[in-house]
C-alpha positions as CSV (number, residue, x, y, z in Angstrom):
1,M,110.6,102.8,114.4
2,L,109.4,104.1,111.0
3,A,105.8,105.8,110.6
4,A,104.3,106.9,107.4
5,W,101.1,108.4,105.9
6,P,100.0,109.3,102.6
7,G,101.5,112.7,101.1
8,M,102.9,114.0,97.8
9,G,104.1,111.3,95.4
10,G,103.3,108.8,98.0
11,V,106.7,108.9,98.9
12,A,106.4,107.9,102.5
13,I,103.6,105.2,102.2
14,I,105.3,103.5,99.1
15,A,108.7,103.4,101.3
16,A,106.8,101.9,104.3
17,R,104.8,99.5,102.7
18,Y,107.9,98.3,100.5
19,L,109.8,97.5,103.7
20,T,106.8,95.9,105.4
21,E,106.5,93.4,102.4
22,K,110.2,92.7,101.8
23,W,110.9,92.2,105.7
24,G,107.6,90.0,106.0
25,A,106.7,92.2,108.9
26,K,103.7,91.1,111.0
27,E,101.0,93.3,112.1
28,F,100.5,93.4,115.8
29,G,98.2,96.3,116.7
30,S,96.1,99.0,115.3
31,I,94.7,102.5,116.2
32,A,90.8,102.8,116.1
33,P,89.7,105.2,113.5
34,E,86.9,106.9,115.6
35,G,87.8,110.5,116.4
36,F,90.0,110.7,113.6
37,F,88.0,110.2,110.5
38,D,84.5,110.7,109.4
39,L,82.4,109.4,106.5
40,S,79.8,111.4,104.4
41,G,78.0,108.3,103.1
42,V,77.9,104.6,102.1
43,L,78.5,102.4,99.2
44,I,75.9,100.4,97.4
45,E,76.7,97.0,96.0
46,D,74.2,94.5,94.7
47,N,71.2,96.5,96.0
48,T,73.0,96.2,99.5
49,V,74.7,98.6,101.6
50,R,78.2,97.8,102.0
51,D,80.2,97.8,105.5
52,L,81.7,100.9,106.5
53,E,85.3,101.3,105.5
54,F,87.2,103.6,107.8
55,P,91.0,104.3,106.9
56,E,93.4,101.9,109.0
57,N,96.3,102.7,111.2
58,K,98.2,99.7,111.8
59,F,101.5,98.6,113.4
60,Y,103.8,96.0,112.2
61,L,106.8,94.2,113.5
62,S,110.0,93.1,111.7
63,R,112.5,91.4,114.1
64,S,116.3,91.4,113.8
65,R,116.7,93.9,111.0
66,G,120.1,95.7,111.2
67,R,120.8,93.9,114.8
68,R,117.7,95.5,116.1
69,D,113.7,95.1,115.8
70,W,111.8,97.3,113.9
71,I,108.4,98.8,114.4
72,I,106.4,100.2,111.1
73,F,103.3,102.3,111.4
74,I,101.3,102.8,108.5
75,G,98.4,105.2,108.2
76,E,96.1,104.9,105.2
77,A,95.0,108.4,105.2
78,Q,95.7,111.5,106.7
79,P,93.4,112.2,109.6
80,L,90.6,114.9,109.3
81,M,90.8,115.9,112.8
82,N,92.7,115.3,115.9
83,G,95.8,114.7,114.3
84,Y,98.0,115.7,117.3
85,R,96.1,113.3,119.2
86,L,96.9,110.4,116.7
87,A,100.5,111.3,116.7
88,N,100.6,111.0,120.5
89,L,98.9,107.7,120.4
90,V,101.7,106.7,118.0
91,L,104.4,107.7,120.3
92,D,102.7,106.2,123.2
93,V,103.4,102.8,121.4
94,A,106.9,103.5,120.5
95,Q,107.7,104.5,124.1
96,K,106.1,101.5,125.4
97,F,108.3,99.3,123.2
98,G,111.5,101.2,124.1
99,V,111.9,102.9,120.6
100,K,115.3,104.8,120.4
101,K,114.9,106.5,117.0
102,L,111.9,107.6,114.9
103,Y,111.9,108.0,111.1
104,T,109.3,109.6,109.0
105,F,109.5,110.2,105.1
106,A,108.1,112.9,103.1
107,A,108.3,114.6,99.7
108,A,110.2,117.8,98.7
109,P,108.8,119.3,95.5
110,T,111.4,120.9,93.4
111,H,112.3,121.6,89.7
112,I,113.9,118.4,88.9
113,Y,113.5,116.0,86.0
114,H,111.6,112.9,86.9
115,T,114.5,110.5,85.3
116,K,117.2,112.1,87.5
117,K,118.5,110.8,90.8
118,P,116.6,112.7,93.6
119,R,118.4,114.4,96.4
120,V,117.3,113.4,99.9
121,L,116.7,116.2,102.5
122,A,116.9,115.8,106.1
123,V,115.5,117.4,109.3
124,A,115.7,116.3,113.0
125,T,114.4,116.8,116.5
126,M,117.5,117.6,118.0
127,P,121.0,119.6,116.7
128,K,123.1,116.6,117.8
129,L,121.2,114.5,115.0
130,I,121.9,117.1,112.5
131,R,125.7,116.9,113.2
132,G,125.4,113.3,112.7
133,L,123.8,113.7,109.2
134,E,126.8,115.2,107.6
135,K,128.5,111.7,106.7
136,Y,125.5,110.5,104.7
137,D,124.2,111.6,101.3
138,V,121.6,114.3,102.5
139,A,121.0,117.9,102.8
140,P,119.7,119.5,105.9
141,L,116.6,121.3,105.3
142,K,117.0,124.6,106.9
143,Q,113.9,126.1,106.6
144,G,110.1,125.4,105.5
145,S,107.5,123.1,106.8
146,I,106.3,119.4,106.7
147,S,102.7,119.0,106.1
148,G,100.6,116.4,107.5
149,L,101.1,113.7,110.0
150,N,104.7,112.8,108.5
151,G,105.6,116.4,110.0
152,L,103.6,116.8,113.0
153,L,104.8,113.1,114.6
154,L,108.3,114.8,114.6
155,G,106.8,117.9,116.5
156,A,105.2,115.5,118.9
157,A,108.4,113.6,119.3
158,K,110.4,116.6,120.2
159,Q,108.1,117.4,122.8
160,R,109.0,114.0,124.5
161,N,112.5,114.4,123.9
162,I,112.5,111.5,121.3
163,A,115.2,111.4,118.9
164,G,113.2,111.8,115.3
165,I,114.6,112.2,111.9
166,C,112.6,113.0,108.7
167,L,113.9,112.1,105.1
168,L,112.3,114.2,102.3
169,G,112.8,112.9,98.6
170,E,112.9,115.2,95.9
171,I,109.8,115.0,93.4
172,P,109.4,116.8,90.3
173,I,106.7,119.7,90.9
174,Y,104.7,118.2,88.1
175,T,104.2,114.7,89.4
176,T,102.8,115.5,93.0
177,H,99.8,113.6,92.4
178,I,101.6,110.6,90.7
179,A,103.1,107.7,92.6
180,N,106.8,108.3,92.9
181,P,108.8,105.0,93.4
182,R,112.1,106.7,92.5
183,S,112.2,109.2,95.5
184,A,110.7,106.3,97.7
185,K,114.0,104.3,96.7
186,A,116.3,107.4,97.5
187,V,115.0,107.9,101.0
188,L,115.2,104.1,101.5
189,Q,118.7,104.1,100.6
190,V,119.7,106.9,103.0
191,L,117.9,104.9,105.8
192,A,119.9,101.7,105.0
193,Q,123.1,103.8,105.4
194,M,121.8,105.4,108.5
195,S,120.9,102.3,110.3
196,N,123.0,99.5,108.7
197,L,120.3,97.9,106.9
198,E,120.3,95.5,103.8
199,I,117.3,96.3,101.7
200,D,116.7,94.7,98.3
201,L,115.5,97.6,96.3
202,T,115.2,95.7,92.9
203,D,111.1,95.8,92.7
204,I,111.0,99.2,93.5
205,D,114.0,100.1,91.2
206,R,111.7,98.5,88.2
207,W,108.9,100.5,89.3
208,A,110.6,103.6,89.3
209,K,111.9,102.7,85.7
210,E,108.5,101.9,84.4
211,T,107.0,105.0,86.1
212,G,109.8,107.2,84.3
213,E,108.8,105.5,81.0
214,E,105.2,106.5,81.4
215,I,105.9,110.0,82.1
216,E,108.3,110.1,79.0
217,E,105.4,109.1,76.8
218,K,103.1,111.6,78.1
219,I,105.7,114.7,77.4
220,Y,106.1,112.8,74.0
221,Q,102.3,113.1,73.3
222,L,102.3,116.6,74.6
223,K,104.9,117.5,72.0
224,E,103.0,115.9,69.3
225,S,99.5,116.9,69.9
226,F,99.9,120.6,70.8
227,G,103.5,121.3,69.5
228,E,103.7,125.2,69.2
229,E,100.8,125.8,71.4
230,A,102.8,124.3,74.3
231,K,106.1,125.5,73.4
232,E,107.0,127.1,76.9
233,L,106.0,124.0,78.6
234,I,108.2,121.7,76.4
235,D,111.1,124.2,76.7
236,Y,110.6,123.8,80.6
237,F,111.0,119.8,80.3
238,A,113.9,120.1,77.8
239,R,115.9,122.4,80.3
240,L,115.0,120.2,83.3
241,A,116.4,117.2,81.5
242,E,119.6,119.1,80.6
243,Q,120.2,120.9,83.9
244,T,122.6,120.0,86.6
245,S,121.0,122.1,89.3
246,E,117.8,123.5,90.3
247,E,119.4,127.1,90.4
248,E,120.2,126.9,86.6
249,L,116.4,127.0,85.5
250,G,115.9,130.6,85.7
251,P,113.5,132.8,87.7
252,E,111.0,132.9,84.5
253,Y,109.4,129.7,85.8
254,K,107.2,130.6,88.7
255,T,106.0,127.4,90.2
256,D,102.2,128.1,90.5
257,E,102.1,129.5,86.9
258,L,104.0,126.6,85.8
259,L,101.7,124.1,87.6
260,K,98.4,125.7,86.1
261,E,100.1,125.4,82.7
262,I,100.6,121.8,83.0
263,E,97.3,121.2,84.4
264,R,95.9,123.1,81.4
265,F,97.7,120.9,78.8
266,L,97.7,117.5,80.4
267,R,94.3,117.8,81.6
268,D,91.9,120.5,80.3
269,K,93.5,120.1,76.5
270,G,93.4,116.5,76.8
271,E,90.0,116.1,77.4
272,Q,89.0,118.6,74.8
273,K,91.2,116.5,72.2
274,G,89.4,113.2,73.3
275,G,86.0,114.7,73.0
276,N,82.9,113.7,75.1
C-alpha cells in the first residue's frame, strides 16, 4: 500500500498521482472529510453560492503490479485536526485488505542544486526493514522528523506492528514551495527497485526537465536584474551547481538566513522591479 498527502515540493502527491494515472488505478472508497477539515467561508459564482468543497481522501486499487495488488491512498490536503484518527482509518482499510507493507513518501530539504540527482533517504517502522534497505540506493535517516500525515501514518503503523517505510527525496531548500517532479521520480525509482515494479517514468522525467529549465531561467533573471546586489545569493547558486556533496558548501550559508535572502530577491525585489 502507498499513502500520500501534500508536503514540501509535492513529492508524495506527485509520485502517488503519477502511479495512479500510469497504472489506471480505480477508485474504490473514500474517507468522509467531516471531523478532519473545516471551511471558513463559501465561494460565489454567477451570483450563486457554490457547493461546499472539502478536500478529498480517496482509495485506489491497481491489480497485479509486481505480482501483487496495490492500494493507493491520496489525501488532497493535510488534515486540520484529528490527524491521528485519520491515519488509523487509513490503516483500518489496509488491515482489512491484508496489506503486508506500507509506503509513504516525503521531502528532505537540503543544499542540493535543482538539476542534480536527488538522494533518497529512508526510515522504517522496524529494525529489520532498515537492514533490508542496505541493498538499495538509499541512505538511512538516522534522526530528525517527518511532518504531517506522511510521517504520522508510519507512527500509527508501528503501533499496530505494520511494516512501513518512508522514502524521502531530497529537494533544494529554495524550492520547497515549487512542485518537484525530479525528487518524485527518485522515490519512484527506489520503490520500483524495492517492490520489483515496472514504472514508466518518461512523462515525469520530461516534467522534471521542464521544471529545471524554468528555475534556471529565474536564476538567470536574478543575475541580470540584481547583479552585484545579489552577489552572495548568486555565489550560492554557483557553488551548489559545482559541488559534489552538501558538506563542501561551507558553514557560512545558514539555512534560515539564506531562505530569507532568496525570498527578498525573488519575491519582494521582483515586485518592486515590476511596479504596481
